VOMAR-942587 format. One record per atom (N, C-alpha, C): residue in one letter; atom name; y, z, x. Coordinates in pm, 1 decimal, padded with zeros to 6 digits. Example, Ala and Ser with C-alpha at 12.3 -4.5 7.8 and 13.67 -1.06 7.14 Angstrom:
// residues 2
+------+------+----------+----------+----------+
: resn : name :       py :       pz :       px :
+------+------+----------+----------+----------+
:    a :    N : -00569.0 :  00780.0 :  01319.0 :
:    a :   CA : -00450.0 :  00780.0 :  01230.0 :
:    a :    C : -00330.0 :  00780.0 :  01320.0 :
:    s :    N : -00225.0 :  00708.0 :  01285.0 :
:    s :   CA : -00106.0 :  00714.0 :  01367.0 :
:    s :    C :  00003.0 :  00787.0 :  01290.0 :
+------+------+----------+----------+----------+
// end
This chain:
// residues 47
+------+------+----------+----------+----------+
: resn : name :       py :       pz :       px :
+------+------+----------+----------+----------+
:    x :    N :  08999.0 :  09423.1 :  07728.9 :
:    x :   CA :  09132.6 :  09466.1 :  07762.8 :
:    x :    C :  09137.7 :  09494.5 :  07912.3 :
:    x :    N :  09235.6 :  09440.7 :  07978.4 :
:    x :   CA :  09250.3 :  09453.8 :  08123.6 :
:    x :    C :  09261.2 :  09598.7 :  08167.0 :
:    x :    N :  09343.7 :  09675.1 :  08099.7 :
:    x :   CA :  09364.0 :  09814.5 :  08139.1 :
:    x :    C :  09234.7 :  09893.9 :  08124.8 :
:    x :    N :  09159.8 :  09871.0 :  08017.6 :
:    x :   CA :  09032.3 :  09940.3 :  07999.3 :
:    x :    C :  08932.7 :  09902.3 :  08107.6 :
:    x :    N :  08928.9 :  09775.1 :  08144.6 :
:    x :   CA :  08837.7 :  09729.0 :  08248.9 :
:    x :    C :  08869.0 :  09795.9 :  08381.8 :
:    x :    N :  08995.0 :  09798.2 :  08420.0 :
:    x :   CA :  09034.8 :  09863.2 :  08545.4 :
:    x :    C :  09006.4 :  10012.8 :  08537.7 :
:    x :    N :  09037.1 :  10073.7 :  08426.4 :
:    x :   CA :  09015.8 :  10217.3 :  08409.7 :
:    x :    C :  08868.4 :  10253.5 :  08420.9 :
:    x :    N :  08782.2 :  10175.7 :  08356.5 :
:    x :   CA :  08638.8 :  10203.0 :  08360.9 :
:    x :    C :  08580.8 :  10177.6 :  08499.3 :
:    x :    N :  08625.0 :  10072.1 :  08564.7 :
:    x :   CA :  08572.8 :  10036.9 :  08696.3 :
:    x :    C :  08610.6 :  10139.3 :  08801.9 :
:    x :    N :  08733.4 :  10186.7 :  08797.7 :
:    x :   CA :  08783.9 :  10274.9 :  08903.5 :
:    x :    C :  08803.4 :  10419.6 :  08857.9 :
:    x :    N :  08758.5 :  10449.7 :  08735.7 :
:    x :   CA :  08772.9 :  10585.0 :  08680.5 :
:    x :    C :  08917.0 :  10635.3 :  08687.2 :
:    x :    N :  09009.7 :  10547.1 :  08657.3 :
:    x :   CA :  09152.4 :  10580.6 :  08656.6 :
:    x :    C :  09210.3 :  10544.6 :  08520.7 :
:    x :    N :  09307.9 :  10619.7 :  08477.9 :
:    x :   CA :  09380.0 :  10587.8 :  08354.8 :
:    x :    C :  09508.0 :  10515.1 :  08392.5 :
:    x :    N :  09525.0 :  10395.6 :  08340.5 :
:    x :   CA :  09643.1 :  10314.7 :  08369.2 :
:    x :    C :  09713.1 :  10286.5 :  08237.3 :
:    x :    N :  09839.0 :  10320.9 :  08229.9 :
:    x :   CA :  09913.5 :  10293.3 :  08107.3 :
:    x :    C :  09977.9 :  10155.1 :  08117.8 :
:    x :    N :  10003.6 :  10094.6 :  08004.3 :
:    x :   CA :  10067.6 :  09963.2 :  08002.1 :
:    x :    C :  10207.0 :  09971.9 :  08062.2 :
:    x :    N :  10272.7 :  10085.3 :  08046.2 :
:    x :   CA :  10405.6 :  10102.1 :  08105.8 :
:    x :    C :  10398.6 :  10096.8 :  08258.1 :
:    x :    N :  10296.7 :  10158.9 :  08315.1 :
:    x :   CA :  10281.5 :  10158.8 :  08460.6 :
:    x :    C :  10247.4 :  10018.5 :  08510.7 :
:    x :    N :  10159.5 :  09948.8 :  08439.5 :
:    x :   CA :  10124.3 :  09812.5 :  08478.3 :
:    x :    C :  10246.9 :  09722.1 :  08471.2 :
:    x :    N :  10327.3 :  09736.8 :  08368.3 :
:    x :   CA :  10451.1 :  09660.1 :  08355.4 :
:    x :    C :  10546.3 :  09692.0 :  08469.8 :
:    x :    N :  10554.8 :  09819.3 :  08506.7 :
:    x :   CA :  10638.0 :  09862.6 :  08618.4 :
:    x :    C :  10593.8 :  09794.3 :  08748.5 :
:    x :    N :  10463.5 :  09790.7 :  08773.8 :
:    x :   CA :  10412.5 :  09726.5 :  08895.3 :
:    x :    C :  10442.4 :  09576.8 :  08897.0 :
:    x :    N :  10428.6 :  09512.0 :  08782.9 :
:    x :   CA :  10457.6 :  09368.8 :  08774.3 :
:    x :    C :  10605.8 :  09343.7 :  08797.5 :
:    x :    N :  10691.4 :  09430.5 :  08745.7 :
:    x :   CA :  10835.8 :  09417.4 :  08769.9 :
:    x :    C :  10868.3 :  09430.3 :  08918.2 :
:    x :    N :  10801.4 :  09520.8 :  08987.0 :
:    x :   CA :  10821.8 :  09535.2 :  09131.4 :
:    x :    C :  10784.8 :  09405.8 :  09202.5 :
:    x :    N :  10671.4 :  09347.7 :  09166.6 :
:    x :   CA :  10627.5 :  09222.3 :  09229.1 :
:    x :    C :  10729.7 :  09112.3 :  09204.4 :
:    x :    N :  10776.9 :  09101.1 :  09079.5 :
:    x :   CA :  10874.4 :  08996.4 :  09046.4 :
:    x :    C :  11003.8 :  09013.0 :  09124.4 :
:    x :    N :  11052.4 :  09135.0 :  09135.5 :
:    x :   CA :  11180.8 :  09158.5 :  09201.0 :
:    x :    C :  11171.6 :  09158.8 :  09353.2 :
:    x :    N :  11066.8 :  09215.0 :  09408.6 :
:    x :   CA :  11054.1 :  09224.3 :  09554.0 :
:    x :    C :  11022.9 :  09088.1 :  09615.9 :
:    x :    N :  10927.6 :  09016.9 :  09554.1 :
:    x :   CA :  10885.3 :  08888.0 :  09609.1 :
:    x :    C :  10960.6 :  08770.2 :  09549.4 :
:    x :    N :  11045.6 :  08796.8 :  09449.3 :
:    x :   CA :  11124.6 :  08691.8 :  09384.1 :
:    x :    C :  11035.9 :  08579.4 :  09330.2 :
:    x :    N :  10928.3 :  08618.1 :  09262.7 :
:    x :   CA :  10837.8 :  08520.8 :  09202.5 :
:    x :    C :  10827.4 :  08549.2 :  09053.1 :
:    x :    N :  10793.7 :  08447.0 :  08978.6 :
:    x :   CA :  10768.6 :  08463.5 :  08836.3 :
:    x :    C :  10621.5 :  08498.7 :  08818.0 :
:    x :    N :  10596.7 :  08607.6 :  08750.3 :
:    x :   CA :  10460.2 :  08649.9 :  08721.9 :
:    x :    C :  10431.0 :  08613.2 :  08577.2 :
:    x :    N :  10326.4 :  08533.2 :  08555.7 :
:    x :   CA :  10295.5 :  08493.3 :  08418.4 :
:    x :    C :  10254.3 :  08613.3 :  08333.6 :
:    x :    N :  10273.5 :  08601.1 :  08203.9 :
:    x :   CA :  10233.8 :  08707.1 :  08112.0 :
:    x :    C :  10082.3 :  08722.0 :  08116.9 :
:    x :    N :  10037.1 :  08845.2 :  08119.7 :
:    x :   CA :  09894.1 :  08872.5 :  08129.3 :
:    x :    C :  09836.0 :  08884.4 :  07988.8 :
:    x :    N :  09736.8 :  08796.9 :  07959.4 :
:    x :   CA :  09671.0 :  08802.3 :  07829.5 :
:    x :    C :  09532.1 :  08863.2 :  07838.5 :
:    x :    N :  09479.3 :  08875.1 :  07958.1 :
:    x :   CA :  09344.6 :  08929.8 :  07972.9 :
:    x :    C :  09302.6 :  08931.1 :  08117.7 :
:    x :    N :  09179.9 :  08966.4 :  08140.8 :
:    x :   CA :  09128.8 :  08978.5 :  08277.0 :
:    x :    C :  09133.4 :  08844.7 :  08349.0 :
:    x :    N :  09096.0 :  08737.3 :  08283.1 :
:    x :   CA :  09094.0 :  08606.5 :  08347.3 :
:    x :    C :  09231.7 :  08567.3 :  08397.7 :
:    x :    N :  09332.8 :  08581.1 :  08315.0 :
:    x :   CA :  09467.8 :  08545.5 :  08356.4 :
:    x :    C :  09518.5 :  08638.0 :  08465.1 :
:    x :    N :  09484.7 :  08767.0 :  08457.1 :
:    x :   CA :  09528.1 :  08861.2 :  08559.9 :
:    x :    C :  09467.3 :  08823.1 :  08694.5 :
:    x :    N :  09339.2 :  08790.8 :  08696.7 :
:    x :   CA :  09274.6 :  08752.6 :  08822.1 :
:    x :    C :  09328.9 :  08620.1 :  08873.6 :
:    x :    N :  09375.4 :  08534.4 :  08784.3 :
:    x :   CA :  09436.5 :  08408.9 :  08826.1 :
:    x :    C :  09565.9 :  08430.2 :  08901.6 :
:    x :    N :  09635.1 :  08541.1 :  08873.6 :
:    x :   CA :  09758.6 :  08573.8 :  08945.2 :
:    x :    C :  09727.9 :  08603.6 :  09090.0 :
:    x :    N :  09616.5 :  08674.2 :  09113.7 :
:    x :   CA :  09579.4 :  08714.9 :  09249.1 :
:    x :    C :  09539.1 :  08593.9 :  09327.8 :
+------+------+----------+----------+----------+
// end
């Protein structure tokens, strides 16, 4: 799970709501389509 991986790596708790909020900011600010995240591989592919 992406959120668990980030949380364990950086000792931070990230909720899915917050991650969704950040993705919405990226979509609206940069006017780009962000693909749906299914896992770590797809998330890293966005970067």
